[in-house]
C-alpha positions as CSV (number, residue, x, y, z in Angstrom):
1,X,26.9,10.2,-13.3
2,X,25.5,13.0,-11.0
3,X,22.1,12.8,-12.7
4,X,21.9,9.0,-12.2
5,X,22.8,9.3,-8.6
6,X,20.4,12.2,-8.0
7,X,17.5,10.3,-9.7
8,X,18.1,7.3,-7.4
9,X,17.6,9.6,-4.4
10,X,14.2,10.6,-5.8
11,X,13.0,7.1,-6.6
12,X,11.3,6.4,-3.2
13,X,9.4,9.7,-3.4
14,X,8.3,9.0,-7.0
15,X,7.1,5.5,-6.0
16,X,5.1,6.9,-3.1
17,X,3.6,9.6,-5.3
18,X,2.6,7.0,-7.9
19,X,1.0,4.6,-5.4
20,X,-0.7,7.5,-3.6
21,X,-2.3,8.7,-6.8
22,X,-3.4,5.1,-7.6
23,X,-5.0,4.8,-4.2
24,X,-6.8,8.1,-4.5
25,X,-8.1,7.1,-7.9
26,X,-9.5,3.8,-6.4
27,X,-11.3,5.7,-3.6
28,X,-8.8,5.3,-0.7
29,X,-8.6,7.9,2.0
30,X,-5.3,8.9,3.5
31,X,-5.0,9.6,7.2
32,X,-4.0,13.2,7.7
33,X,-1.8,12.4,10.7
34,X,-0.2,9.2,9.2
35,X,0.6,9.7,5.5
36,X,1.4,6.0,4.9
37,X,-2.0,4.7,6.2
38,X,-4.9,4.4,3.7
39,X,-8.4,3.1,4.2
40,X,-11.2,2.2,1.8
41,X,-14.8,1.9,3.1
42,X,-17.5,0.3,1.0
43,X,-21.1,-0.4,1.5
44,X,-22.3,-2.6,4.5
45,X,-19.2,-1.7,6.5
46,X,-16.6,-3.4,4.3
47,X,-13.2,-2.0,5.2
48,X,-9.7,-2.3,3.7
49,X,-6.7,-0.9,5.6
50,X,-3.3,-0.5,3.9
51,X,-0.1,0.5,5.5
52,X,3.0,1.4,3.5
53,X,6.6,1.2,4.8
54,X,9.3,2.2,2.3
55,X,8.7,-0.3,-0.5
56,X,6.6,-2.8,1.5
57,X,3.0,-2.8,2.4
58,X,0.6,-4.7,4.6
59,X,-3.1,-4.8,4.4
60,X,-6.1,-6.2,6.2
61,X,-9.8,-6.3,5.4
62,X,-13.1,-7.7,6.6
63,X,-14.2,-8.9,3.1
64,X,-12.5,-11.5,0.9
65,X,-13.7,-9.8,-2.3
66,X,-12.0,-6.6,-1.4
67,X,-8.8,-8.6,-0.9
68,X,-8.9,-10.0,-4.4
69,X,-9.7,-6.6,-5.9
70,X,-6.8,-5.1,-4.1
71,X,-4.4,-7.8,-5.2
72,X,-5.5,-7.2,-8.8
73,X,-5.0,-3.5,-8.4
74,X,-1.5,-4.0,-7.1
75,X,-0.4,-6.0,-10.1
76,X,0.4,-2.6,-11.7
77,X,3.2,-2.3,-9.2
78,X,4.6,-5.7,-9.8
79,X,4.0,-6.8,-6.2
80,X,3.8,-10.3,-5.0
81,X,1.6,-11.8,-2.3
82,X,3.6,-13.4,0.5
83,X,0.6,-14.7,2.3
84,X,-0.4,-14.1,5.9
85,X,2.0,-11.8,7.8
86,X,4.3,-13.5,10.3
87,X,6.9,-10.7,10.9
88,X,6.8,-7.0,10.1
89,X,9.7,-4.7,11.0
90,X,11.2,-7.3,13.3
91,X,7.9,-7.8,15.2
92,X,6.2,-11.2,15.2
93,X,2.6,-11.0,14.3
94,X,0.1,-13.6,15.6
């Protein structure tokens, strides 16, 4: 029982470590002052920005191809696309 409870406490850190490793492998850079913010810069100024919050993430980009590539990459984590953001952390996004 103790082992099961202890491992549950470690689950968020394990998830973060796994997704951070995946991002690093795909060429994302982590901000040194904000450990949950990742960016990926490609040729011609194409930029993808990803922000993690617990087990949610939001992302924005200036290239639709990067969006599709990112969505395919995230299938490994069994994530779903909820469409354009309307609310995040109780804040309405326009």
